[in-house]
C-alpha positions in Angstrom: 4.0 -111.5 53.4 2.2 -107.5 53.7 1.2 -108.0 49.8 0.8 -103.9 49.6 -2.0 -104.3 52.0 -3.4 -101.3 53.2 -3.4 -100.4 56.9 -5.4 -97.5 59.2 -3.4 -97.4 62.8 -5.8 -95.1 65.0 -4.4 -94.6 68.9 -4.6 -91.3 70.7 -1.0 -91.8 72.0 1.1 -90.2 69.3 4.4 -92.8 70.4 2.4 -95.4 69.4 1.1 -94.6 66.9 4.0 -93.9 65.5 6.5 -96.5 66.9 3.4 -99.2 65.2 3.4 -97.4 61.8 7.1 -97.3 61.5 7.2 -101.5 62.5 4.1 -101.7 59.7 6.1 -99.8 57.0 9.0 -101.9 57.4 7.2 -105.2 57.5 5.9 -104.2 53.8 2.7 -102.9 54.3 1.3 -99.6 53.6 0.0 -97.5 56.5 -1.6 -94.2 57.1 -2.5 -93.2 60.8 -4.9 -91.1 62.8 -4.9 -89.5 66.3 -8.3 -89.9 66.9 -11.8 -91.4 65.8 -12.8 -88.4 64.3 -10.1 -88.1 62.3 -10.1 -92.2 61.7 -13.8 -91.6 60.2 -12.7 -88.8 58.2 -9.6 -90.8 56.2 -11.9 -93.9 55.8 -13.8 -91.7 53.7 -11.5 -90.9 51.4 -9.4 -93.9 51.4 -9.7 -98.1 51.1 -8.2 -100.2 53.9 -7.7 -104.2 54.2 -7.3 -103.3 57.9 -7.7 -101.2 60.5 -5.7 -101.2 63.9 -8.3 -99.3 66.3 -8.0 -98.0 70.0 -10.8 -98.7 71.9 -10.4 -95.1 74.6 -10.3 -92.0 72.6 -11.2 -88.7 73.3 -14.1 -87.6 71.3 -15.3 -90.3 69.2 -14.3 -94.1 70.5 -12.8 -96.6 69.0 -16.8 -98.6 69.4 -18.4 -95.7 67.5 -15.5 -96.2 64.7 -15.9 -100.0 64.8 -19.6 -99.5 63.9 -19.3 -97.1 61.0 -16.4 -99.3 59.4 -18.6 -102.6 59.7 -21.9 -100.6 58.1 -20.4 -99.0 55.2 -16.8 -101.1 54.9 -18.1 -104.8 56.3 -14.9 -106.4 54.0 -12.6 -104.1 56.0 -11.1 -106.0 59.1 -10.9 -104.5 62.3 -8.4 -105.2 65.2 -9.6 -103.2 68.5 -6.2 -102.3 70.8 -7.0 -101.1 74.1 -4.8 -100.5 77.6 -8.0 -101.8 78.8 -8.0 -105.7 78.4 -11.3 -106.7 79.9 -13.8 -109.2 78.8 -16.2 -107.0 78.6 -14.5 -104.7 75.9 -13.5 -107.9 74.1 -17.3 -109.6 74.1 -18.0 -105.9 72.8 -15.8 -106.2 70.5 -16.3 -109.5 69.0 -20.4 -108.6 69.2 -20.0 -105.0 67.1 -17.7 -107.2 63.6 -13.8 -106.8 64.8 -11.9 -109.6 64.0 -10.1 -109.6 66.9 -8.5 -108.0 70.0 -5.0 -107.3 71.5 -4.0 -105.6 74.9 -2.0 -103.1 75.1 1.0 -103.3 76.1 1.5 -105.7 73.1 4.2 -107.7 72.0 5.4 -106.8 68.3 5.9 -110.4 66.8 2.5 -111.5 68.5 0.2 -108.0 67.2 2.2 -109.1 63.3 1.1 -112.8 63.7 -2.2 -111.2 64.6 -2.2 -108.8 61.7 -1.2 -111.5 59.4 -3.9 -114.3 60.6 -6.7 -112.0 60.0 -5.3 -110.7 56.7 -4.7 -113.8 55.3 -8.6 -115.1 56.3 -11.0 -114.8 54.3 
């Protein structure tokens, strides 16, 4: 169902970023990755994405800052926030800043893929 969607995976955990991008590619998505918010912003300025999977807690530039950047400059790009720090405060903040959804780590891959498909198919 990936219909040539482009996804940017932003996470400071190398293993997680690698597993997630490999899985998304096998599902038919076109995937780029970034190890932190700084790199994510650079990549976003060079290429258009349908979806950004964005970790909240990262060194240098955190996920909330990247989310603000995306929503100001690329309002049609959808964002799903990923975090190991699942709490109501982060979920509310993510939604307030414009994220389409919020998934806590460790996540179930099937659930995450379902969330991705739902977010991408919503208009």
